C-alpha positions in Angstrom: 100.1 55.2 -8.7 101.5 58.7 -8.1 100.5 61.2 -10.8 103.6 61.9 -13.3 104.4 64.6 -15.8 105.3 63.8 -19.5 107.6 65.9 -21.6 106.5 65.2 -25.0 107.8 67.0 -28.2 107.0 65.4 -31.9 107.5 66.6 -35.5 103.8 65.7 -37.2 103.8 66.1 -41.4 100.5 65.6 -43.1 99.6 65.6 -46.9 96.7 65.4 -49.1 96.9 63.9 -52.2 94.6 65.4 -54.8 96.4 64.5 -58.1 93.3 66.1 -59.9 93.3 69.5 -58.1 97.8 69.3 -58.3 97.3 68.7 -61.8 94.8 71.6 -63.1 96.6 73.9 -60.5 99.8 73.7 -62.2 98.5 73.6 -65.8 96.9 76.8 -64.8 99.6 78.3 -63.4 101.9 77.6 -66.8 99.0 78.8 -69.0 98.8 82.3 -66.8 102.5 82.2 -67.4 102.2 81.7 -71.2 99.4 84.5 -71.1 101.6 87.4 -69.4 103.9 86.7 -72.2 101.5 87.0 -75.2 100.1 90.2 -73.3 103.8 91.7 -73.2 104.4 90.6 -76.8 101.3 91.8 -78.0 102.3 95.4 -76.2 105.6 95.7 -77.4 104.2 94.7 -81.2 101.1 97.7 -80.3 104.2 100.2 -79.3 106.6 99.2 -82.3 104.0 100.1 -84.7 103.0 103.7 -82.6 106.7 104.8 -82.6 107.0 103.4 -86.8 103.7 105.3 -87.0 105.4 108.8 -85.7 108.9 108.2 -87.4 106.9 107.9 -90.7 104.9 111.3 -89.5 108.3 112.7 -89.3 109.3 111.5 -92.2 106.8 113.2 -94.3 107.6 116.3 -92.4 110.8 116.5 -93.4 109.8 115.2 -97.1 107.5 118.1 -97.4 109.9 120.8 -95.9 112.7 119.8 -98.2 109.8 120.0 -101.1 108.6 123.2 -99.7 112.6 124.4 -100.1 113.1 123.5 -103.6 109.4 125.5 -104.4 111.3 128.2 -102.4 114.5 128.0 -104.1 112.4 128.0 -107.6 110.5 130.8 -106.9 113.7 132.7 -105.7 115.2 131.9 -109.4 111.7 133.0 -111.1 112.3 136.2 -109.2 115.7 136.3 -110.5 115.1 136.1 -114.2 111.8 138.0 -113.7 114.0 141.1 -112.4 115.8 141.0 -115.8 113.3 140.7 -118.4 111.9 144.6 -118.4 115.6 145.3 -119.7 114.6 143.2 -122.8 111.3 144.9 -122.5 109.7 141.1 -122.0 107.8 142.2 -118.5 106.7 145.1 -116.6 107.9 146.1 -113.2 104.1 144.8 -111.9 105.7 141.1 -113.0 108.6 141.7 -110.9 106.2 142.5 -108.1 104.1 139.4 -108.7 106.8 137.1 -108.5 108.3 139.0 -105.4 105.2 138.2 -103.9 104.9 134.9 -104.9 108.3 133.8 -102.9 107.1 135.8 -99.8 104.0 133.9 -99.4 106.2 130.5 -99.4 108.2 131.5 -96.5 105.8 131.3 -93.9 104.5 128.1 -94.9 108.1 126.9 -95.0 108.7 128.5 -91.1 105.0 126.2 -90.3 106.7 123.1 -92.0 109.6 123.3 -89.7 107.6 124.2 -86.7 105.6 120.9 -87.6 109.0 118.6 -88.2 109.9 119.9 -84.6 106.6 119.1 -83.5 106.7 115.6 -84.9 110.3 115.1 -83.4 109.3 115.8 -80.1 106.6 113.2 -80.4 108.5 110.4 -81.8 111.0 111.2 -78.6 108.2 110.7 -76.3 107.2 107.4 -77.7 110.5 106.5 -77.8 111.0 107.5 -73.9 113.8 109.7 -74.5 113.5 113.8 -73.8 111.5 115.9 -76.3 114.2 118.0 -77.7 116.9 115.2 -78.3 118.7 115.4 -81.4 117.3 113.1 -84.5 118.5 111.7 -87.7 116.1 111.7 -90.8 116.9 108.3 -92.6 115.3 109.7 -95.9 116.4 106.3 -98.1 113.7 104.3 -96.0 112.8 101.5 -98.2 108.5 101.4 -99.2 108.2 97.6 -99.3 105.7 97.0 -102.3 105.8 92.9 -102.0 102.7 91.8 -104.0 100.0 91.0 -101.7 98.7 87.1 -102.1 95.1 86.9 -102.8 94.6 84.5 -99.9 95.7 87.2 -97.2 92.5 87.5 -96.4 92.2 84.0 -95.0 95.2 84.1 -93.2 95.2 82.3 -89.9 95.2 85.3 -87.0 94.8 82.5 -84.0 98.4 83.3 -83.1 98.3 87.2 -82.5 99.4 87.7 -79.5 95.8 89.4 -78.6 93.9 86.7 -79.4 96.4 84.2 -78.1 95.5 86.2 -74.6 91.8 85.1 -74.7 92.8 81.6 -76.5 95.1 80.7 -73.1 92.1 82.9 -70.7 89.3 80.2 -71.9 92.5 77.1 -71.6 92.9 78.6 -67.8 89.2 78.4 -66.7 89.0 75.4 -67.9 91.4 74.3 -65.7 90.1 75.8 -62.9 86.7 74.0 -63.4 88.9 71.1 -63.3 90.6 72.2 -59.8 86.8 73.5 -58.7 85.6 70.2 -59.5 88.3 68.1 -57.8 87.4 69.5 -54.4 84.5 67.4 -54.4 85.9 63.7 -54.9 87.7 61.3 -52.8 91.4 61.9 -51.9 94.3 60.4 -49.7 95.7 62.1 -46.9 98.6 60.7 -45.3 99.3 61.6 -41.4 103.0 60.9 -39.8 104.7 62.0 -36.7 108.0 61.4 -35.2 109.6 62.8 -31.7 110.3 62.0 -28.2 108.6 61.1 -24.6 110.0 61.1 -21.2 109.5 62.3 -17.4 112.8 64.4 -17.1 113.7 66.7 -19.5 117.7 65.7 -19.1 116.6 62.6 -20.8 114.2 63.3 -23.3 116.0 62.4 -26.4 118.0 59.5 -24.5 117.7 56.0 -26.4 114.7 54.2 -26.3 112.5 57.7 -25.9 111.2 57.9 -29.5 108.3 57.2 -30.8 106.7 57.3 -34.3 103.2 56.9 -36.0 101.9 57.0 -39.1 98.7 56.4 -41.2 96.6 56.9 -44.7 93.3 57.8 -45.3 90.9 57.9 -47.7 88.8 61.1 -47.7 85.3 61.2 -49.1 83.4 64.4 -49.4 79.9 64.2 -49.2 78.6 67.6 -48.5 80.0 70.9 -48.7 76.5 73.1 -48.9 76.6 73.5 -52.5 79.2 75.6 -52.2 81.3 73.6 -55.1 78.5 73.0 -57.4 78.3 76.8 -57.6 81.6 77.8 -57.8 81.6 75.5 -61.0 78.4 77.2 -62.4 80.4 80.6 -61.9 83.2 79.3 -63.6 81.4 77.6 -66.5 79.4 81.2 -66.9 83.0 82.6 -67.2 84.4 80.2 -70.0 81.1 80.9 -71.7 81.8 84.6 -71.5 85.3 83.9 -72.6 84.4 82.3 -75.3 81.9 84.7 -76.9 84.5 87.6 -76.5 87.3 85.6 -78.6 85.1 84.8 -81.4 83.8 88.5 -81.0 87.5 89.7 -81.3 88.6 87.1 -83.9 85.7 88.4 -86.0 87.2 92.2 -85.2 90.7 91.3 -86.0 89.4 89.8 -89.2 87.5 92.9 -90.2 90.5 95.0 -89.2 92.7 92.4 -91.5 90.4 93.3 -94.3 90.1 97.1 -94.2 93.7 97.6 -93.3 94.4 95.1 -96.8 92.0 97.1 -99.0 93.3 100.6 -97.5 97.0 99.6 -98.2 96.0 98.8 -102.3 94.2 101.7 -102.2 97.3 103.7 -101.3 99.9 102.1 -102.9 97.7 102.6 -106.5 97.5 106.7 -104.9 101.6 106.4 -104.8 102.3 104.7 -108.0 99.8 107.8 -109.7 101.4 110.2 -107.4 105.0 109.2 -108.6 103.8 109.3 -112.2 101.6 112.9 -111.5 105.4 114.3 -110.0 107.0 113.2 -113.0 104.8 114.9 -115.2 104.7 118.3 -113.3 108.5 118.4 -113.1 108.5 118.3 -116.6 105.6 120.4 -117.5 107.5 123.1 -115.2 110.9 122.8 -116.8 109.1 123.3 -120.3 107.0 126.0 -118.9 110.0 127.8 -117.6 112.1 127.8 -120.7 109.1 128.8 -123.0 109.0 131.5 -120.4 112.6 132.4 -120.5 111.9 132.4 -124.8 109.0 135.0 -124.0 106.7 132.6 -125.5 104.4 132.5 -122.4 103.7 134.7 -119.6 104.5 134.6 -115.6 101.2 133.1 -114.9 101.4 129.7 -116.2 104.9 129.4 -114.7 103.9 130.0 -111.3 101.3 127.6 -111.8 103.2 124.8 -113.3 105.1 125.6 -110.2 102.1 125.1 -107.9 101.2 122.3 -109.9 105.0 120.4 -109.4 104.8 120.9 -105.5 101.0 119.8 -105.2 101.9 116.6 -106.7 104.9 116.4 -104.6 102.9 116.6 -101.4 100.3 114.4 -103.1 103.1 111.7 -103.3 104.8 112.5 -100.2 101.0 111.6 -98.4 100.8 108.7 -100.4 104.3 107.0 -99.2 103.8 107.9 -95.7 100.1 106.3 -95.4 101.8 103.4 -97.5 104.6 103.1 -94.7 101.9 103.3 -92.3 99.4 100.8 -93.4 102.4 98.1 -94.3 103.0 98.3 -90.2 99.9 97.7 -89.3 99.6 95.2 -91.6 102.2 92.9 -89.7 101.2 93.6 -86.8 97.6 92.7 -87.5 98.8 89.5 -89.2 100.8 88.9 -85.6 104.2 89.7 -86.6 106.3 92.6 -85.4 106.0 95.5 -87.3 110.1 95.9 -87.8 110.2 92.4 -90.0 110.3 92.8 -93.5 107.0 92.2 -95.4 108.4 89.7 -97.6 109.3 87.0 -94.4 106.1 87.9 -93.3 104.4 86.8 -96.2 106.2 84.2 -96.4 105.4 82.8 -92.7 102.0 83.3 -93.4 101.8 81.6 -96.6 103.8 78.6 -95.1 101.6 78.2 -92.2 98.1 78.4 -94.7 100.3 75.0 -96.7 100.6 73.4 -93.7 97.0 73.6 -92.6 95.9 72.4 -96.7 98.3 69.8 -96.2 97.0 69.0 -92.8 93.6 68.9 -94.0 
């Protein structure tokens, strides 16, 4: 029989059927996508909190500048009044000079406050990704959210916070990876198939009757892989224990931050209420003192002291309000919500979640 040359062309396919590996791999991929979404949400909430804090600082500087302008106007009125009093033998030229000095001392402070306001505007623009000197409009009528804080808020469920959610998802991903690694050492099915043509001449290679096919299914049982799978599983289990510990530590830290912020916010609210009362009292004291001075019943030092007390009371009220606004935004984020949401909505959502947990129990 003479030797012959056969030309052969075929399409071969091979499948490995590993249900455990596929199930765990697909599950880990889905959890990975959820984890990235949680990371993006956490970054967004932290950015909103940072921008909000920068805006509240800008608002504080704007109110401080406005308070200084009012104080400056009061000093100017007092100077004009003092200049007329020597004609009535109610004051001396020294009194007028001292009133002028008091006015002059305010102008540098006013200039510093204006620069601080400009710097706060630049800082806010930078955080918002805008050019530093972009114009801004300050909304001074910003609402101060003073909704009652429920006593059970310290026990709020924080598991839904994006940062804690990331750690939870990481733990679940590691569990899926462990399942996928274990499936590598378990029996699995494989299927092989081939279809093609064979012939002695290229011209007739694809003629009818020259085709062939084959198919088979095999059961594969891994026996020994040098303990590689076992080592990978142990490594993943160690990472799983570490991830669980990190989650517990982060949960305790989150609870501590919530408690501290709640305490600071309650104190800031008290300071704000006291500051508003002090400002009203200081304004009334300044008005009465000014009237008595105009009647010649008291000296100019009493008026200057009353003006200073009013200014200090106003600045304390501004600082307390800024602290309340900033801590309120932080509280919303610590509860797992967007700082831009109304506080009433956040508290209602937390209360609803807690009620569901109690009912479910």
